[in-house]
Each structure stands twice: as structure tokens, then as C-alpha cells.
C-alpha positions as CSV (number, residue, x, y, z in Angstrom):
1,M,0.0,-68.7,36.9
2,K,-0.2,-65.0,38.1
3,K,2.8,-65.6,40.4
4,L,4.8,-67.1,37.6
5,M,4.0,-64.1,35.3
6,C,5.0,-61.7,38.1
7,V,8.3,-63.5,38.6
8,V,9.0,-63.5,34.9
9,L,8.2,-59.8,34.6
10,V,10.5,-58.9,37.6
11,V,13.4,-60.9,36.0
12,V,12.9,-59.2,32.6
13,M,12.9,-55.8,34.3
14,M,16.1,-56.6,36.2
15,L,17.9,-57.8,33.1
16,S,16.9,-54.7,31.2
17,L,18.3,-52.5,34.0
18,V,21.6,-54.3,33.9
19,A,21.8,-53.9,30.1
20,C,21.3,-50.1,30.4
21,G,25.0,-49.2,31.0
22,K,26.4,-46.2,29.2
23,K,27.8,-47.2,25.8
24,L,29.9,-45.2,23.3
25,S,29.9,-45.3,19.6
26,G,32.4,-43.8,17.2
27,T,36.1,-42.9,16.9
28,Y,38.0,-40.6,19.2
29,E,41.6,-39.5,18.7
30,A,44.4,-37.5,20.6
31,E,48.0,-36.6,20.0
32,I,50.0,-37.5,23.2
33,D,53.4,-36.3,24.2
34,V,55.3,-38.5,26.7
35,V,58.8,-37.4,27.6
36,L,60.7,-38.1,24.3
37,L,57.8,-39.8,22.5
38,K,54.9,-38.4,20.6
39,Y,52.1,-40.7,19.4
40,T,48.5,-40.6,18.2
41,A,46.1,-42.7,20.2
42,T,42.7,-43.6,18.7
43,Y,39.8,-45.4,20.4
44,E,37.1,-47.0,18.3
45,F,34.0,-47.9,20.3
46,S,31.2,-50.2,19.1
47,G,28.7,-51.8,21.5
48,S,30.8,-53.0,24.5
49,K,33.9,-53.5,22.3
50,V,36.9,-51.1,22.0
51,T,39.8,-51.0,19.6
52,A,42.8,-48.9,20.6
53,I,45.3,-47.9,17.9
54,K,48.7,-46.3,18.8
55,K,50.7,-44.8,15.9
56,T,54.3,-43.5,16.5
57,T,56.6,-42.1,13.9
58,V,60.3,-42.5,14.5
59,F,62.8,-41.3,11.9
60,G,60.1,-41.4,9.2
61,S,59.0,-45.0,10.1
62,V,55.4,-45.4,11.3
63,N,54.8,-48.1,13.9
64,T,51.2,-49.1,14.6
65,V,50.0,-51.1,17.6
66,T,46.4,-52.3,17.7
67,L,44.7,-53.6,20.9
68,E,41.3,-55.2,21.0
69,G,39.1,-55.4,24.1
70,T,36.0,-54.5,25.9
71,Y,35.0,-51.5,28.1
72,E,32.4,-50.6,30.7
73,I,31.4,-47.1,32.0
74,A,30.2,-46.7,35.6
75,E,29.0,-43.8,37.6
76,N,30.4,-43.4,41.2
77,D,28.3,-42.4,44.2
78,D,29.6,-38.8,43.9
79,G,28.4,-38.6,40.2
80,S,31.8,-38.9,38.7
81,M,32.3,-41.4,35.9
82,E,34.9,-44.2,35.4
83,I,35.8,-46.3,32.4
84,T,37.2,-49.8,32.7
85,L,39.2,-51.0,29.7
86,N,40.0,-54.7,29.3
87,F,42.5,-55.4,26.5
88,E,43.6,-58.8,25.4
89,T,47.2,-57.6,25.3
90,S,48.9,-54.5,26.6
91,D,51.2,-51.8,25.4
92,D,53.7,-49.5,27.2
93,H,51.2,-46.6,27.0
94,I,47.8,-48.1,26.4
95,K,46.8,-50.5,29.2
96,S,43.9,-52.3,30.8
97,G,42.5,-50.7,33.9
98,T,40.0,-48.3,35.4
99,F,40.3,-44.6,34.7
100,T,38.5,-41.4,35.2
101,F,36.0,-40.6,32.4
102,E,34.2,-37.6,31.1
103,E,32.0,-37.2,28.0
104,G,31.4,-34.0,26.2
105,E,29.4,-33.1,23.0
106,D,32.2,-34.1,20.6
107,Y,34.9,-35.5,22.9
108,I,35.7,-37.9,25.7
109,K,38.3,-37.7,28.4
110,I,40.1,-40.8,29.7
111,A,42.4,-40.3,32.6
112,G,42.3,-36.5,31.9
113,I,43.4,-36.8,28.3
114,Q,41.0,-35.4,25.8
115,Y,40.1,-37.5,22.7
116,N,38.2,-35.6,20.0
117,Q,35.6,-37.3,18.0
118,K,36.5,-37.9,14.4
């Protein structure tokens, strides 16, 4: 019985360590200029889910693209952070992939672009 209890305790501890990944909560936004296009990108984080919203305005018409997906933040051996975004669909400018990540007091940086908390 003691051995069974020890095995159960070890399994529970391992599962709790796996569940301790860095999570974000809240909404972050940035205005981004790409060659001839300017758009607003918004990331909404909740648990392990992320919603990305891209709004462009062309000749007074607002076009909105919404992408749903998941994310994971990992720390590299050198202490730098990476975020992996997995969207169900893709967009020309917002894509799935692994990017550099940094978190400040009221902002995050994904691939070097600063998104301020709303």
C-alpha cells in the first residue's frame, strides 16, 4: 500500500509540474506598419487560448480578421522566452509559429513587436 501511495504521489507531482507553464491573461494591442499597410493587431489571452484580431482600414472601410487558437510559452536554456501560437486558420500577417517572447509590466513583445495591455 505504501508503494502505491508513493507512485500516486510522484505521478501527481509530475502532472502539477507539467501544468505550471507560463500563462497570459488579458488583451494586448499594437499598431503595425507593413510597407503600404497599417493595421491594428490585438491578442486576447485566456488560459491556454488566444484570439488574434487584425483590423485594417482601407478607403474608410474597416476589414476585421479574427483567428482562434492556442499558445504555449517556453523558456530556453539561455533564459530567453519563446511563444508558440497555433491558429486554426492563418492570415497574411498573423500566422502560427514559434516566436521570440518578452513580458513586461504592462506589455508583451512577440517577434520584437510590442503589444501594450489594454
